[in-house]
C-alpha positions as CSV (number, residue, x, y, z in Angstrom):
1,M,14.4,157.2,30.8
2,S,16.4,155.2,33.3
3,Q,15.9,151.4,33.1
4,R,17.8,150.6,36.3
5,P,16.0,148.6,39.0
6,R,14.8,150.5,42.0
7,I,13.6,149.7,45.4
8,I,10.2,151.2,46.2
9,I,8.5,151.1,49.6
10,A,4.7,151.1,49.3
11,Q,1.9,150.4,51.7
12,R,-1.1,148.2,50.5
13,Q,-4.2,147.0,52.3
14,R,-5.9,143.7,51.4
15,L,-8.2,141.2,53.0
16,A,-7.0,137.7,53.5
17,L,-9.2,134.9,54.6
18,N,-7.5,132.8,57.3
19,A,-8.7,129.3,58.2
20,N,-11.1,130.4,61.0
21,L,-12.7,133.1,58.9
22,S,-13.2,130.8,55.9
23,A,-14.7,128.1,58.2
24,S,-17.0,130.8,59.8
25,I,-18.3,131.8,56.4
26,R,-18.9,128.1,55.5
27,L,-20.9,127.6,58.7
28,L,-23.1,130.6,58.0
29,R,-24.1,129.2,54.6
30,S,-24.7,125.7,55.9
31,D,-28.2,124.3,56.6
32,T,-28.8,121.9,59.4
33,A,-27.9,118.8,57.4
34,G,-24.7,120.4,56.0
35,L,-23.6,121.7,59.4
36,T,-24.1,118.2,60.9
37,R,-21.9,116.6,58.3
38,Y,-19.2,119.2,58.7
39,L,-19.2,118.8,62.5
40,E,-19.0,115.0,62.2
41,E,-15.9,115.4,59.9
42,Q,-14.3,117.7,62.5
43,A,-15.1,115.4,65.3
44,A,-13.5,112.5,63.4
45,E,-10.3,114.5,62.9
46,N,-10.0,116.3,66.2
47,P,-10.4,114.2,69.4
48,H,-11.1,117.4,71.4
49,V,-14.4,117.9,69.5
50,R,-17.3,115.9,71.0
51,L,-20.8,115.9,69.5
52,V,-23.9,115.4,71.7
53,G,-27.2,114.5,70.2
54,P,-29.3,115.5,68.6
55,E,-32.0,113.8,70.7
56,P,-34.6,112.1,68.5
57,A,-38.0,113.7,68.5
58,A,-40.3,112.3,71.2
59,I,-43.8,111.2,70.5
60,G,-46.1,114.2,70.6
61,D,-43.3,116.6,69.4
62,W,-45.1,117.7,66.2
63,L,-43.6,120.3,63.8
64,P,-45.6,123.6,63.4
65,R,-46.9,122.4,60.0
66,W,-49.2,120.0,61.8
67,S,-51.0,122.8,63.7
68,G,-54.8,122.6,63.0
69,V,-54.5,119.2,61.3
70,L,-54.6,116.9,64.3
71,A,-58.0,118.1,65.6
72,F,-59.8,114.7,65.3
73,G,-63.5,114.6,65.0
74,K,-66.0,111.8,66.0
75,A,-65.1,109.8,62.9
76,G,-61.4,110.0,63.5
77,Q,-60.7,112.2,60.5
78,T,-59.4,115.7,60.2
79,T,-59.9,118.7,58.1
80,A,-57.2,121.0,56.8
81,S,-58.5,124.6,56.9
82,E,-57.1,126.7,54.1
83,P,-58.3,129.8,52.1
84,A,-61.3,129.4,49.8
85,S,-59.5,129.0,46.5
86,A,-56.7,126.6,45.7
87,Q,-53.1,127.7,45.3
88,P,-52.6,128.9,41.7
89,S,-49.4,127.0,41.1
90,L,-51.1,123.8,42.5
91,I,-53.9,124.2,39.9
92,A,-51.5,124.8,37.1
93,H,-49.3,121.8,38.1
94,V,-52.3,119.4,38.3
95,V,-53.9,120.6,35.1
96,A,-50.6,120.0,33.3
97,A,-50.3,116.6,34.9
98,V,-53.8,115.6,33.9
99,Q,-53.1,116.6,30.3
100,A,-49.9,114.5,30.4
101,L,-51.9,111.4,31.4
102,A,-53.7,111.5,28.0
103,L,-56.9,110.0,29.5
104,P,-59.8,108.9,27.3
105,R,-62.6,111.4,27.0
106,V,-64.8,110.0,29.7
107,E,-62.0,109.6,32.2
108,H,-60.7,113.0,31.3
109,A,-64.1,114.5,32.2
110,I,-64.0,112.7,35.5
111,A,-60.5,114.0,36.2
112,L,-61.6,117.5,35.6
113,A,-64.5,117.1,38.1
114,L,-62.1,115.7,40.7
115,L,-59.8,118.7,40.0
116,E,-62.6,121.1,40.7
117,A,-63.1,119.4,44.1
118,L,-59.4,119.8,45.0
119,E,-58.8,121.9,48.1
120,P,-55.8,124.2,48.7
121,S,-54.5,121.7,51.2
122,G,-54.3,119.2,48.4
123,W,-57.1,117.0,49.7
124,L,-60.3,116.1,47.9
125,G,-63.0,118.4,49.2
126,R,-66.1,116.5,48.3
127,P,-67.3,112.9,48.9
128,L,-66.5,110.6,46.0
129,A,-70.1,109.3,45.9
130,E,-71.4,112.9,45.4
131,I,-69.1,113.5,42.5
132,A,-70.0,110.2,40.9
133,A,-73.7,111.0,41.2
134,E,-73.2,114.4,39.6
135,L,-71.4,112.8,36.7
136,D,-73.8,109.9,36.4
137,H,-71.0,107.4,36.5
138,P,-70.4,104.4,38.7
139,A,-68.4,105.2,41.9
140,T,-65.9,102.4,41.0
141,E,-65.1,104.2,37.7
142,V,-64.6,107.5,39.5
143,E,-62.4,105.9,42.1
144,A,-60.3,104.3,39.4
145,V,-59.6,107.7,38.0
146,L,-58.9,109.1,41.5
147,Q,-56.3,106.4,42.0
148,R,-54.5,107.6,38.8
149,L,-54.6,111.2,40.0
150,Q,-53.1,110.2,43.3
151,K,-49.9,109.2,41.5
152,I,-49.3,112.9,40.6
153,D,-46.4,114.4,42.4
154,P,-46.1,115.4,45.2
155,P,-47.5,112.3,46.9
156,G,-50.6,112.9,49.0
157,L,-52.6,115.0,46.5
158,F,-56.3,114.0,46.0
159,A,-56.3,112.2,49.4
160,R,-59.7,111.9,51.1
161,S,-58.4,112.0,54.7
162,L,-55.2,112.6,56.6
163,A,-54.6,108.9,57.0
164,E,-54.8,108.4,53.2
165,C,-52.6,111.5,52.6
166,L,-49.9,110.1,54.8
167,A,-50.3,106.6,53.5
168,L,-49.6,107.8,49.9
169,Q,-46.4,109.6,51.0
170,V,-45.2,106.6,53.0
171,E,-45.9,104.3,50.1
172,D,-43.9,106.5,47.8
173,L,-41.0,106.1,50.2
174,G,-41.4,102.4,50.1
175,K,-42.0,102.1,53.9
176,L,-45.7,101.2,54.1
177,D,-45.6,97.9,56.0
178,R,-48.4,96.4,58.0
179,E,-47.4,98.1,61.2
180,M,-47.3,101.5,59.6
181,A,-50.7,100.9,58.0
182,V,-52.3,100.1,61.3
183,L,-50.6,103.2,62.9
184,L,-52.0,105.5,60.2
185,N,-55.5,104.1,60.8
186,H,-55.2,105.1,64.5
187,L,-53.7,108.6,64.3
188,D,-56.0,109.7,67.1
189,L,-54.1,107.4,69.5
190,L,-50.8,108.7,68.1
191,A,-51.9,112.3,68.7
192,S,-53.0,111.6,72.2
193,G,-49.9,109.7,73.1
194,G,-51.5,106.2,73.4
195,T,-48.2,104.4,72.8
196,R,-48.9,101.2,74.7
197,R,-52.3,100.7,72.9
198,L,-50.7,101.4,69.5
199,A,-47.9,98.9,70.3
200,Q,-50.5,96.2,71.0
201,L,-52.5,97.0,67.8
202,C,-49.4,97.1,65.6
203,G,-47.7,94.1,67.2
204,C,-44.4,95.8,67.8
205,D,-42.6,97.4,70.8
206,E,-42.9,101.1,71.8
207,A,-39.5,101.8,70.2
208,G,-41.0,100.7,66.9
209,I,-43.9,103.1,67.4
210,A,-41.5,106.0,68.2
211,Q,-39.4,105.2,65.1
212,R,-42.5,105.3,62.8
213,F,-43.7,108.5,64.5
214,R,-40.5,110.2,63.6
215,L,-41.1,109.2,60.0
216,I,-44.7,110.5,60.0
217,R,-43.5,113.8,61.7
218,T,-41.4,114.6,58.6
219,L,-44.3,114.1,56.2
220,N,-46.4,117.0,54.8
221,P,-50.1,116.7,56.0
222,K,-51.1,119.5,53.5
223,P,-49.1,118.8,50.3
224,G,-51.0,121.5,48.4
225,A,-50.5,124.4,50.9
226,G,-47.7,126.8,49.8
227,F,-47.3,124.5,46.8
228,S,-44.1,124.3,44.9
229,T,-43.5,121.7,42.2
230,A,-40.0,121.2,43.5
231,N,-39.6,122.1,47.1
232,P,-36.8,120.0,48.7
233,A,-37.4,121.8,52.0
234,E,-40.4,119.6,52.6
235,A,-38.3,116.4,52.7
236,R,-35.8,117.5,55.3
237,E,-35.7,118.7,58.9
238,P,-36.2,122.5,59.0
239,D,-33.6,124.8,60.6
240,L,-36.1,127.0,62.4
241,L,-39.5,126.4,64.0
242,A,-42.1,129.2,64.1
243,R,-45.3,128.7,66.2
244,P,-48.0,131.4,66.7
245,L,-48.8,132.5,70.2
246,Q,-51.6,134.5,71.7
247,G,-51.8,138.2,71.1
248,G,-50.3,138.0,67.6
249,R,-46.8,137.1,68.8
250,W,-44.6,134.3,67.4
251,Q,-42.2,131.9,69.0
252,V,-39.1,131.2,66.8
253,A,-36.6,128.6,67.9
254,L,-33.8,126.5,66.5
255,N,-34.8,122.9,65.5
256,R,-32.7,121.2,68.2
257,S,-34.0,117.7,67.2
258,A,-31.9,118.0,64.0
259,L,-28.8,119.8,65.3
260,P,-26.0,118.3,67.5
261,T,-24.4,120.2,70.3
262,V,-20.6,120.8,70.2
263,E,-18.7,120.2,73.4
264,V,-15.0,120.6,74.0
265,S,-13.1,117.7,75.6
266,G,-10.0,118.6,77.6
267,T,-8.3,115.3,76.8
268,G,-7.7,113.7,73.4
269,G,-5.6,111.1,71.5
270,E,-4.9,107.6,72.4
271,D,-2.9,108.5,75.6
272,G,-5.5,111.1,76.7
273,A,-2.9,113.9,76.5
274,A,-4.2,117.3,75.4
275,N,-3.1,118.7,72.1
276,P,-2.9,122.5,72.5
277,A,-3.5,123.2,68.8
278,G,-6.4,120.7,68.6
279,L,-7.9,122.1,71.8
280,Q,-7.7,125.7,70.5
281,A,-9.3,124.5,67.2
282,A,-12.1,122.8,69.1
283,K,-12.9,125.9,71.1
284,A,-12.9,128.0,68.0
285,L,-15.3,125.6,66.3
286,Q,-17.6,125.7,69.3
287,H,-17.6,129.5,69.2
288,M,-18.3,129.6,65.4
289,V,-21.2,127.2,65.8
290,E,-22.7,129.3,68.6
291,A,-22.2,132.5,66.5
292,R,-23.9,130.8,63.5
293,N,-26.9,129.7,65.5
294,D,-27.3,133.1,67.2
295,T,-27.1,134.9,63.8
296,L,-29.6,132.5,62.2
297,L,-32.0,132.9,65.1
298,R,-31.8,136.7,65.0
299,V,-32.4,136.8,61.3
300,G,-35.2,134.3,61.5
301,R,-37.0,136.2,64.3
302,E,-36.7,139.5,62.3
303,I,-38.1,137.8,59.2
304,V,-41.0,136.3,61.1
305,T,-41.8,139.7,62.7
306,R,-42.0,141.3,59.2
307,Q,-43.7,138.4,57.5
308,A,-46.1,137.1,60.2
309,E,-49.2,137.5,57.9
310,A,-47.5,135.4,55.2
311,L,-46.7,132.7,57.6
312,A,-50.4,132.5,58.7
313,Q,-52.1,133.1,55.3
314,G,-49.7,132.1,52.6
315,P,-47.6,133.7,49.8
316,G,-50.3,136.1,48.9
317,A,-49.6,138.1,52.1
318,L,-45.9,138.5,51.6
319,R,-44.8,142.1,52.2
320,P,-42.0,143.9,50.4
321,M,-38.7,143.1,52.1
322,V,-35.1,143.1,50.9
323,M,-32.0,142.0,52.6
324,A,-30.8,145.6,53.1
325,D,-33.8,146.1,55.4
326,L,-32.7,143.3,57.7
327,A,-29.1,144.3,57.6
328,E,-29.9,147.8,58.8
329,A,-32.3,146.6,61.5
330,L,-29.9,143.9,62.9
331,G,-26.6,145.8,62.4
332,L,-25.2,143.2,60.0
333,H,-23.7,143.3,56.5
334,V,-25.9,142.4,53.6
335,S,-23.5,139.6,52.6
336,T,-24.0,138.1,56.1
337,I,-27.8,138.1,55.6
338,S,-27.4,136.5,52.2
339,R,-25.2,133.7,53.5
340,V,-27.5,133.0,56.5
341,V,-30.6,132.6,54.4
342,A,-28.9,130.8,51.5
343,G,-30.0,127.2,52.4
344,A,-32.0,127.7,55.7
345,S,-35.6,126.7,56.0
346,L,-38.4,127.6,58.5
347,D,-41.3,125.3,59.4
348,G,-44.6,127.2,60.0
349,P,-48.3,126.6,60.2
350,T,-48.8,126.7,56.4
351,G,-45.7,124.5,55.7
352,V,-42.0,124.8,55.1
353,W,-40.5,128.1,53.7
354,W,-37.1,128.8,52.4
355,L,-35.9,131.9,54.2
356,R,-34.7,133.3,50.8
357,Q,-38.2,132.8,49.5
358,M,-39.6,135.4,51.9
359,F,-37.6,138.3,50.3
360,S,-39.4,140.2,47.6
361,A,-39.0,143.7,46.2
362,A,-41.9,146.2,46.0
363,R,-43.6,146.7,42.7
364,G,-45.6,149.7,41.5
365,A,-47.0,152.8,43.3
366,A,-50.3,152.7,45.0
367,D,-53.2,154.7,43.5
368,A,-55.0,157.2,45.6
369,G,-57.8,155.9,47.7
370,Q,-56.6,152.3,47.8
371,E,-56.3,150.2,50.9
372,A,-53.5,150.6,53.4
373,M,-51.7,147.5,52.2
374,A,-51.2,149.0,48.8
375,S,-50.1,152.3,50.1
376,D,-46.5,151.1,50.8
377,G,-46.4,149.0,47.6
378,V,-47.0,145.3,47.1
379,S,-44.3,142.6,46.9
380,V,-43.6,140.9,43.6
381,A,-44.3,137.5,45.2
382,A,-47.7,138.6,46.4
383,L,-48.6,140.0,43.0
384,R,-47.6,136.8,41.3
385,H,-49.6,134.8,43.8
386,R,-52.7,137.0,43.4
387,L,-52.4,136.8,39.6
388,G,-52.3,133.0,39.8
389,R,-55.3,133.0,42.0
390,L,-57.3,135.1,39.5
391,I,-56.4,132.6,36.8
392,A,-57.2,129.6,39.0
393,T,-60.7,130.9,39.7
394,E,-61.6,132.2,36.2
395,P,-64.4,130.7,34.1
396,R,-62.9,127.7,32.2
397,A,-65.0,128.5,29.1
398,A,-63.9,132.2,29.0
399,P,-60.4,132.6,30.5
400,L,-59.1,136.1,31.1
401,S,-56.7,137.8,28.7
402,D,-53.5,139.3,30.0
403,A,-55.0,142.8,29.6
404,A,-58.1,141.7,31.6
405,L,-55.8,140.2,34.3
406,A,-54.0,143.5,34.5
407,D,-57.3,145.4,35.1
408,R,-58.4,142.8,37.7
409,L,-55.1,143.0,39.5
410,A,-55.1,146.8,39.5
411,A,-58.6,146.9,41.0
412,E,-57.6,144.4,43.7
413,T,-54.1,145.7,44.7
414,G,-54.0,149.2,43.3
415,V,-50.8,148.4,41.3
416,R,-51.0,148.8,37.5
417,L,-48.7,146.3,35.7
418,A,-47.9,146.3,32.0
419,R,-49.4,143.5,29.9
420,R,-45.9,142.0,29.1
421,T,-45.2,142.0,32.9
422,I,-48.5,140.1,33.4
423,A,-47.4,137.6,30.8
424,Q,-44.0,137.1,32.5
425,Y,-45.7,136.6,35.9
426,R,-48.3,134.2,34.4
427,A,-45.6,132.1,32.8
428,A,-43.6,132.0,36.1
429,E,-46.6,130.6,37.9
430,G,-47.0,127.9,35.3
431,F,-50.1,129.1,33.4
432,P,-50.3,129.1,29.6
433,A,-51.9,131.9,27.5
434,A,-55.7,132.4,27.6
435,H,-56.4,130.5,24.3
436,R,-54.6,127.5,25.7
437,R,-56.5,127.6,29.0
438,R,-59.9,127.6,27.4
439,L,-61.8,124.4,28.0
440,R,-65.1,123.7,26.2
441,P,-67.9,122.1,28.1
442,L,-68.3,118.4,27.7
443,K,-71.7,118.8,26.0
444,A,-70.3,121.2,23.5
445,R,-67.6,118.7,22.6
446,R,-70.1,115.9,22.0
447,K,-72.1,118.1,19.6
448,T,-69.0,119.0,17.5
449,G,-67.8,115.4,17.4
450,T,-66.0,112.9,19.5
451,P,-62.4,114.0,20.1
452,K,-59.5,111.6,20.3
453,D,-58.5,110.1,23.6
454,G,-56.7,112.6,25.8
455,Q,-57.8,115.6,23.7
456,V,-59.3,118.6,25.6
């Protein structure tokens, strides 16, 4: 065999990421906060890039999560309408938190009674005096336990009104001063735009009222709705806003109050002379931001169209949807859909959703004779949510086994799951096994002896 060097002409094809393509991919994966930071860095380096805004939210510009909450009654309070039973993950989280408090026996019984009165919104659904009379305990003792339960994360749980719910959240942020306390006690004026009257009551100017309104706007009026033990989307400005319209239609828009606008300046530098390379880079950046916003809006509208029921009713109504479905409908690549929904969030009537959270594969085949919803399969997210709701509403003295839960879920959805799959979904929702969920009645515990403090 000849070992002499040879010259070979070959043709190869490869994909190389230039600077613009790399920046475009980065923008697609950026949420509103990350995009704003990147644009600020580019504006500091390139004098041809000028950022405008974003304009701060004006008083009365509420996010969609406040819909149905600011309907003030005669007493100046509100009600947060939610489904009949509490969110399963919320119940599991609060039960675990109550156990971790290791309360004495009497206080533990009071805490369980308050837990039974917890609504899906995270508010306390019954008057404190009524609960105290049922338990035959002084109202002051019940309120002392309530104050301990109000320390459970997220802030705002076990509130008795909207004002108290928001006050707990503002106090957790360390911003509950006298002016904010007065403002929270007059939310009816804030909702109707009575800025001058509020300024007189709070003893500050209208700019101070507007600043405090923008803080209140970012809070969660229903901390239990769509509950997640760690949902950072609640504490930041959403990327998209989804509002229901008449006729079952939805309006989806970019959150312009959190996103600056990129403008290209023809002059730059200290002498005002234009830099051709910098000017071209500024125009390219403007085009990439517009393309990112357009793609995010298209994807968001398609998601809302497919998951409208979930936005209105909660995770239990999530339909099967994978990224390939959106890619085919929008004429985009699956990787583009994945990058767009990576860190973006959407604010709707039931709270803040991560866009990635709304994707879920179908599970199981529908049995004959089942309802139409099950005929196309049920999403894994909806099955997990319904399973958690079955556990949340089960008898405390006789919890359902995994096999019984599988039967109940099959009767409700038409999807038969294996017992080990039920166990996986149950653990993912934060519920222990049936023998660990069993709670003996207080009277039975007294007959068998007095347990130690904090023991169930």
